[in-house]
Residue, then its C-alpha position, 0 to 999 in steps of 0.5 A: m474540503q473547501i480549503h483543500s480545493k483552494l490550496i490545490n488550485a493555488c498549488k496548480k499556480k505554483d504557489a510555494k506557500a500553498q504547497m507547504q500548507l498542503y505538505d504540512l497537512y499530509v506529510k505525516a500520513m504519507y510518511n507512515i504509509a512509506l514507512k510500512y513499505v520501506q521499513k527505514t525512517d530515513v528511506a521513508e523520509d526520502v520516498v515521501q519527499e520524492a512523492f511530494l515533488k512528483a505530486f506538485k510537478k504533476i498536480e495539473m493531472f489531479d482532477a478531483q475524481v478521488t480525494f487529494g489524499a487518495w491520489l497522493k497515497r497512490i504516488v507514495i505507494n508507487q514511490s515506495i515500490d519503485y524504491l524497493k524494486k530498484r534495490k531488489i528489496e522485498v516489500i515487507s510488513i504492513d500493520a492493520k487492525v482488520i484483514n478480510l480473509s473471507s472473500e471468495p473463492i477461498q474459504w478460510e477455516l482458521n482458528k480465531t486466535i491467530s492475531v493480525n500480527e501473526i497473519i502479517k508475519k506469515i504474509n511476509e514469508l510469501p514470495t515477493k510477487y504474492k506478498t505485494v499483491l496480498q498487501l495491496f489488496l487485503l491491507e491497502g484496499y486496492d482493487h485489481q485494476e489499481i494493483s495492475e497499474i501500480l505493479k505494471i502487471s495485467n489485471v489477470a496476473s493480479r488476480t492470479q497472484l492474489l489467488r495463489g498468494k491466498n492459497k499459500l497463506k492459507k497453508l502457512l496459517n493452517n501449518y501455524n495452527y497445527a504447530k500451535g496445537y489448535 
């Protein structure tokens, strides 16, 4: 962590070598995040470049209340969502190993043989506003305050879209279970 704070301080002084080192440390992870949203390698590369430019331009705003990686991740996600919104493209699948579907207020009673990939596929069938909130909440781990800031919606809208999205997802998964004969 010590080396990161030294690099960040050097970046705040517009040190190009430090910026390159910080870039090298995070570019691969940030590319993977962008790719999950935009689903095109060349677009993901562009999104990451724009995100780093924005991060270095606004690095004075980084106050170390969160890790640099978390701060940068938020910028990359925002850049990805902005790209998709500008092109009216729906936010699409995000890979995950674990999705917590047991949170309140919905009780999930699904056959345990449904894979995460099948769940993600069903999330992608949802309307964009529900899909985006579900992805940010369930797969990326953002809370409603963060989601409301990212999507520029109210906290209440985030909660409502999550609840409605979970209900729609539950129906899709129950129909999927029924169709598979479970």
